[in-house]
Every structure is written in structure tokens, then in C-alpha cells.
C-alpha positions in Angstrom: -0.1 0.0 -0.3 1.4 3.4 -0.9 -0.2 6.6 0.6 -0.3 10.2 -1.2 -0.9 13.2 1.0 -3.5 15.3 -1.0 -4.1 18.2 1.5 -3.1 19.3 5.2 -5.8 21.0 6.9 -5.8 23.3 10.0 -7.2 21.6 13.2 -9.2 23.2 15.9 -6.3 24.3 17.6 -2.7 24.6 17.4 -0.8 20.9 17.5 -3.9 19.4 15.7 -4.5 18.9 11.9 -6.4 16.9 9.2 -4.9 14.9 6.7 -6.4 14.2 3.5 -4.7 10.9 2.3 -5.3 9.0 -0.7 -4.3 5.2 -0.3 -3.2 3.2 -3.2 -4.2 -0.1 -2.3 -3.4 -3.8 -3.8 -5.3 -4.5 -7.3 -5.3 -0.8 -8.4 -8.3 0.2 -6.2 -7.9 3.4 -3.9 -9.7 4.9 -1.1 -9.2 8.3 0.8 -8.7 8.8 4.8 -9.4 11.5 6.6 -6.5 11.2 9.4 -6.8 13.4 12.6 -3.4 14.1 13.9 -1.8 15.8 17.0 1.7 17.3 17.5 3.7 15.9 20.6 7.6 17.2 21.0 8.5 13.6 22.0 6.9 11.9 19.1 5.9 14.7 16.5 2.9 14.0 14.4 0.8 10.9 15.4 -2.8 9.9 14.5 -5.5 10.2 16.6 -7.9 8.4 14.5 -9.0 8.3 10.8 -12.0 7.8 8.8 -12.0 5.9 5.3 -14.1 6.7 2.7 -14.9 4.7 -0.4 -14.9 6.3 -3.8 -18.7 5.9 -3.5 -18.8 7.7 -0.2 -16.3 10.5 -1.6 -18.9 11.4 -4.3 -21.6 11.6 -1.8 -19.6 13.8 0.3 -18.6 16.0 -2.8 -22.2 16.3 -3.6 -23.1 17.1 -0.1 -20.4 19.7 0.1 -21.1 21.2 -3.4 -24.9 21.9 -2.2 -23.8 23.9 0.6 -22.4 27.7 0.0 -19.1 28.1 1.5 -19.4 30.0 4.9 -23.0 28.9 5.4 -24.3 25.7 7.4 -27.6 24.3 7.7 -29.2 24.3 11.0 -28.5 20.9 12.7 -32.2 19.9 13.0 -32.8 20.7 9.4 -29.9 18.5 8.1 -31.4 15.5 10.4 -35.0 16.0 9.3 -33.8 15.8 5.7 -32.4 12.4 6.4 -35.2 10.9 8.8 -33.4 11.4 12.0 -35.9 13.9 13.5 -39.7 12.8 14.0 -41.8 15.1 11.8 -43.1 18.1 13.4 -39.8 18.5 15.7 -37.9 20.3 13.4 -36.1 23.8 14.8 -36.1 26.5 12.2 -33.3 28.3 14.0 -31.7 28.9 17.4 -33.9 28.9 20.4 -33.4 29.9 23.9 -34.0 27.2 26.9 -34.8 29.0 30.0 -33.8 26.9 33.2 -34.9 27.9 36.8 -32.6 29.8 39.0 -30.7 28.0 41.5 -28.6 29.1 44.4 -26.3 27.1 46.3 -26.3 27.4 50.0 
């Protein structure tokens, strides 16, 4: 197996990054791997976890990313509702404020 790093994306904080890696597998097939890495002075960059995507999944991801304008995201409930993960009628259409009763330690 041979790997080609396609891109390195900044992580959520310094010392973290995401590698986009193309793996060339035996028999001429390939897959895409998203690898979450962290930095350590003692070790250098090391993998925390990864997600392997088949070519079919990459096509689906590409289609999903192409349908969302850059800099805009869909509300989480709307995304879940389009995939049947939220019961009909329970979809939130924007931020909501939840009030909790005041509690004083004592």
C-alpha cells in the first residue's frame, strides 16, 4: 500500500491537523482517508483517529459539500430532518433559547 497526502487542513487548535490522504491499495483500487493528527514534542505528528471513505462515499461527500455555499451551514435539526432522524413536526428552524430555573447554592 502506498499513500499520497492530498492536503493538510488546520485543526481546531495549534498542534492538531487533518490530513487528506489517498491510499493506493493492492489490485489498483484506492480509497480516501481523513486522518486526525496531534503534535507531541517527544513523538512528532501522530494519528488520533481516521475515517476511511470508499470512492462511492467520496462522491456523496463531494455532492453534499457542493450543495452548501461556502461560509454557510444548515441548522443541525434541518440536516437531521432531511435524513429522517428527527420525528416529523419536531424540526427547529433556527436558534432557540432554553430557560432554566434559577438555583442558588446554599
